[in-house]
N, C-alpha and C positions, 0 to 999 in steps of 0.2 A: 522566677527568671523572666517570664513574659511581662509581668507588671513593671519590672525594672527597665526592660528594653523599651516598653511602650512609653514610660515616663521620660526616658532619655530622648526618644524620638520627638516627643512633644516639646521638650525644651531646646531642641537643636535649632540653631540659627540657619536659615535657608536664604538663598539669593537667587535672583532670576538667572537662568543659564543663557538666555538669548537664543536658545535653539528650541524650535517648536515641539520636537518629539520628546524632549526631556522635561520642560517646565522648570520649576525651581529645583535647585540642587544644594547640598550642604555647603556652607562656607568652608573654604580650604580645599574644595575640589576644583579641578581645572577642566576646561573643555577645549579640545584642540582638534585639528584636522587629522584624520586617520593617516594621511600620507606624510605628515610631519613627524610622526612617532614610529612609523613602520617602513621598512624597505620591502619591495615586492619582487617576486620572481615567478617564472612559470615552471610547471612540472615537466617531467621527461616527455620527449616526443615519441611516445610508444602507443601501441594499440592493444586491444584485448588479445589479438593473435600472438603477441609477444609473451604472454603469461605462461609460466611453467610451474610444475609441481614444487620445485625447490629453487633456491637461488637467493638473490638479494630481495629483501622485503620492499614492497611499494604500497602506497595507499592512493587509490584513484577515485574518480568522482562517483563511481557506482557504490563503493563502500562508504563514502561520505554521505550519500543519500540513504544508506541502509537504516532501517528502523532500530538496529542494534547500536547505532552510533549516538551516544548521549551528548556529543559535541565537546566534552570536557576531558575525555580519556581516550587515548589511542590504544585500543586493545588488540590483542593478537588476532581476533576473529575479523578485524577490519583489514588485515594485511593479505596481499597476494605476493607472487614472486616473479622475477624476471632473471634472465642470464646476466652475470656480472659484467660482460662486455658492453652491455647497453648503458652502463653507468659511467664508462670511462670519459673523463673530461667534464662530466656534468656536475661540477662542484656546487653550483647554485641550487640544484634540485635535491641535494642531500639535506635532510632535515636535522634541525637541532632542537634541543629542549626549548620550550616557549614559542616555537613556531606555530602558526595557524595555517591549515591547508583548506582552502575553499574549493568547492566544486564550481567550475566556471560556467556550467550550464545546468538548467533545471527544466523539467517537463511541465512544472506547474508553479504557480506564484508562491505557494507555501514553501517550496524547496529553495527559493532564492535566498542565498546567504548561508546555506548549510556548510558547516566546516567541522574540522576535527582539531583538537588541541594536542600538540606533541608534548606529552608529559613524561618522556623517557629519553634515555641517552643512547640506546642501541642504534645501529646503522639502519636507517629507513630513508627511502626516497619518495618524493612526490611523483605520482604517476600521471596518467593521461587525463586531460581536461581538468587540470587543477591550477590554482594560483596560491602562491606562498606569501603570507604576510609575516615578516620577521621583525620583532621589536628592536628598535635602535638602542634603547636603554633598558635597564632592568625593570621588569614588570612581573606581576603575578599572573601566570598563564591561566590559572583557575578562574580568577576574576574576569579576565577578558573572554574566556571560553563561555562563561555565563552571560556576559554582556552581549556577545554575538548570538546567543540563543534567544535573547529577548525580542519580542515582537516590535517594540518601539524602535529599537536600533535597526532592525531589518527593514522597517518601512522606508528608510532612506534608500536602500538598495532596490526595493520593489518599485519605487517611483522612477528610478533611473534605468532599470534593466531593459535591454533591448529584446524584442520578441519577434520572431518570424514563425518558426515551428516550435522552437524552444526559447526559454529565457536565458540570456547571456549576460554575464558580468565581466568586467575587464579591469586592468590596472588603472586605466583612465577614469573609470567610474568611481573607483575608490578615492580619487582626489577630492570629490565633493562630499565625502562622508565624514561626519564628526564622531568623536569618541569621548567618553568620560574618563577622567584621571583622578581618582581619589589618591591620597597618600599611600605609599607602598604598604605600610603596615596595615592600613585599613583594607586595602585590596585583599591581603592575605586573610584577614578576619572574615571578610564577606565570603570569600571562596570557601573557607572552612565551614562557615555556617550553612552555606548552600549545599555543600557536600553532605552534611548531616541531614538537612531537611529533604533534599532531593533523593538521598539514599533511602530514607524511610518511605517516601512516595514511590520510588521505583520498586522497592520490595513489595509493597501492597499491590502495585500494578502487576508485577510478575505473578503474584498469587491469584489475582483475578484472571489473568490470561490463562493460567493453569486450569482454573475452574471452567473457563469458557471452552478450552480445548477438550476437557473431559466430558462436558455436556455435549459438545459437537460429536465426539466419538461415540457417546451413548446413543445419540440420535441416529447416527449411521448404522450402528449395530442393531438398534430396534427395527429400523426399516429393513435391514438385511434379513433379520429373522422372520419378519412378517411376509415379505415378498418372495422368500424362498421356501419357507416351511408352513406358512399359513397361520391362522389363529387357533386352529384345533390341535393341541399338543398330542392327541391320541390318533391323529390321522395316519393311515398306512402310507408308507413311503416307497418310492421306486427310484432307480437310477435315472438321472436326467440325460445321461449320455454326454455331458459336458463336464470336464474335469473341474473347472473352477466354480461350477455351480453345485455339484454333488447331488444328493438325493432331493427329490421334490415329492409332494403329495400325489397319490394316485388320482387320476382324473385331470391333472394339470398337464399342459403340453409345453414344449420348448421349441421355438421356431426362430428363424432369423428375422430381424426387424423388417427387412425389405419385403417379406412375404405377407406381412399384415399391415403395410403402410405404404405411403408415398414419401420418399425422402428427397429433399431438395436443398442444395446449397444456395445461399443468396447470390445476387448478381455481381459480376466482376467487371473490372476494367472500364471500358467506355460505356457499359450499360449503366454504371453508377459512378460517374466521375465527380470531381470537385465542384463543377458548376451545376450539378444536379440538385444541390442543397440550397435551402433558403437561409437567410441570416436574420430574419425578423420574427422568428417563432411561428410563422404561418406554414402551411403545407401539411403533408401527410407524414406521420411519425415513421421513422425507419429504425428497426431494432438491430443493434450491434452488440458486441460482447460486453460492453460496459453496462448495458441495460439488463443483463441476464444474471440473476442471482441463484441462490440455492432454493429453487421452487418459487421464486418471486420475480416480478418485473421491477426494475429500478427506473422509474419514469421521471426522475428529477433532472436528467441530463439527456433528453432525447434529441437526436438529430431529426431534421425534417426535410423531405424532398418536395420539389415543386409538383403541383397538381398534374401537369402534363407528363412529368417523369413517372409519377405513380400510375397514370393511365397506361403508359407504355410498358410498365413493369407489372401489369395486372396479374401475370402468371406467378409472380413472386409475392402475391398478396397473402396475408395471414388471415386465417379463420379461427373463430372460437373453437377451442379444443385442440389446436395444433400444439405440439410439444416443441419448443424452440431450444436448441442447443447452442452453446458458445463454441465457435469454431477454433478459436485460438486461446492460448494461455490456460485458464482454468477450464479444461475441456470437460470436466464432470459437472459443470454448471448447466442448468436447464430449468425451464419453467413452462407453465401451461397458459396459453392465450385464453383470456376470458372475453366476454361480449364486448368490453370496451376496447380490446385490441383488434377486433374484427375490422379488416380493411387496411390495417397497417402493412408496411412493406418489410420483407426480410432485408437486412443489410448484408454487406459482403462478408462480415465476420460472424454470421449466424447460419444455422442449418435448421430447416423446418421439417418436422415429421408429422404427417397427417394419417392417423390410424383408421383402419377399417372399423366397422361398427362392433366387432367382437372384442375390441380392446378399449377399456375406459381410459381416457387421457390422464385423469388424475392418478389412477393406479400406475400407469406407465411412467409418469413423472417421478413418483416415489421409487419405482423399480430402478430406473436409471440413476437414482441418487443413493442407492444402497452402497455400503462400504466396499464390498467385494467388486461390484461393477466399477466403482471409482478407480480402484487399483488397476482393473483390466483396461479401462479407457486410457489411462496414462501409459500403459504398456503398448497399446495399439497406436497411440498418437505418433505422428511424424514430427521430426525436428528435435534438436537437442536443446537449444537455447529458448525456443518458443514452440512448445507442443501445439500441434494443429490437427484438426480432424477434417474429414470430407464426407460426402454423401455415401461413398462406397464403404468406408469404415463403419459409419453409423448403420448402414443397411445390413452389414454382415454381423452386427452384434446379436447375440442370442437374447431373446426375451422369454421369460416364463409367463405363461398365460393360464391363470386359473379360470374356472367357470365365471361368467360375468357377474353373478350374484356375489361370489366370493371377492371379486375385484372391488365391488362396491363396499363390501364389509371391511375389507382391508384398508381401502382409502379413507372411509369414515373413521375407523379406529385410529389410523395414523394422524388424521386431521386433529383429533382430540389430544392424543398423546404428544404429538410434536408441538402443538400450540402451547402446552405446559412447558416443555423444554425450551421452546423459542422465547417464551416470556422470561424465563430464568436467564437465558443468554442475554436478552435485551437489557435486563436490569443490571447485569454485571458490566455490559458495555457502557451503559449510562454512568456507572460508577467509575469506569476507566476514563471516560471523558471528563468527569468532574475532577478526578485526580490530575489529569493533564492540564486542565484549566488552573487548578490550584498551583501546580508546579510552575507554570508560566507567571502566575501572579506574584509568587514569592520571589522568583528571580527578578522580575521587574522592580518590586519594592526595594530589594536590597541593592541591586546594581545601580539604581538611580538615586539611592540615598534616602528614599522615603521612609525606610526603616533603618534603624541604627543597630549595629552589632557592638555590644559593650566591649570595651578594651580589656 
């Protein structure tokens, strides 16, 4: 079948499209302005606060940006609900089969053009921060769902999107966007082919994600066992006095973090304002939540502050051995500052913990990353939509402290074992990336006619 398809593609007659993002297209395909083939409307004028447990289904920009949205199928997990009275008179926002619902804002360039295809007939409305594209004539929604996923088509939007704090698209922007129009029967064949190919890719990707999740869970359980029970399975145990910790080896102590360290939240407000930062890559690195991983620093997207600001904030300076916590979002993320981070500055979204000499920072970093501690941290965190920590919460966390030589043994043991697990996770993540690249490439090849689907 592959050889037949390849032969057909080679014999296929192509023509210049006249559009830079497409190149040559098959003869018999048309190119037209998006706005000539679709009508546009806005979603409901509602907010998150209008959402309810039950009611009329809506799809809003948050679900359109969800990783669970494949762009081609409007699934139940993408739907939320609002009271029926909010839909009265809002006929344009009621979705029909073959409609496309775009998120009108995105926090990053990659999200510009994210949309979902309405491939169902049930009552659903477009929610907040959405734009509806409704075909004027009969089209195959699957084909256009894949076309709108392609990187080449999205480049049109990315070049035109407005940005202040977020990237915005509008009905006016769509007027300058082109689309491809194969014959309807070919649209259907392309969509069916891509459903099959992408379905296999997605199945493989889900398997890899499952393996990654299992490895991550094993890593946490391994750390939990080592930092709460030690490396000697025959060690005598005693009650820790803390319910969520349970028994610990004799000779180990349990104390609150604030009694064995100095805990400090990064500077707030006018201490670190927008004009404190540089824009040319110069200055002193400033560590925020985006730079803190699971035991590692993410240094590819560092903010930097001016030299005079860093001098003024010297009390917020980082020293080698400090354990840095994420203050918002993934509050169980933390890492240890090494020599190269010495002199960097805590950002407003980070919390620094500087331990006394009786606690080994590397051991402490592993300890706060154990699975039981992660659950405890999320329970202690404040806020429902965005969990957040502060110095008081961190300071009141119990830490199990073995004798120093055992801390070193545990840290060295976990360095070796976790490195093996991390390598397996990294390999599966690389495979995931390759699958994602392959998925995009086959979508591009079929929706632009570079590959032909046999009739």
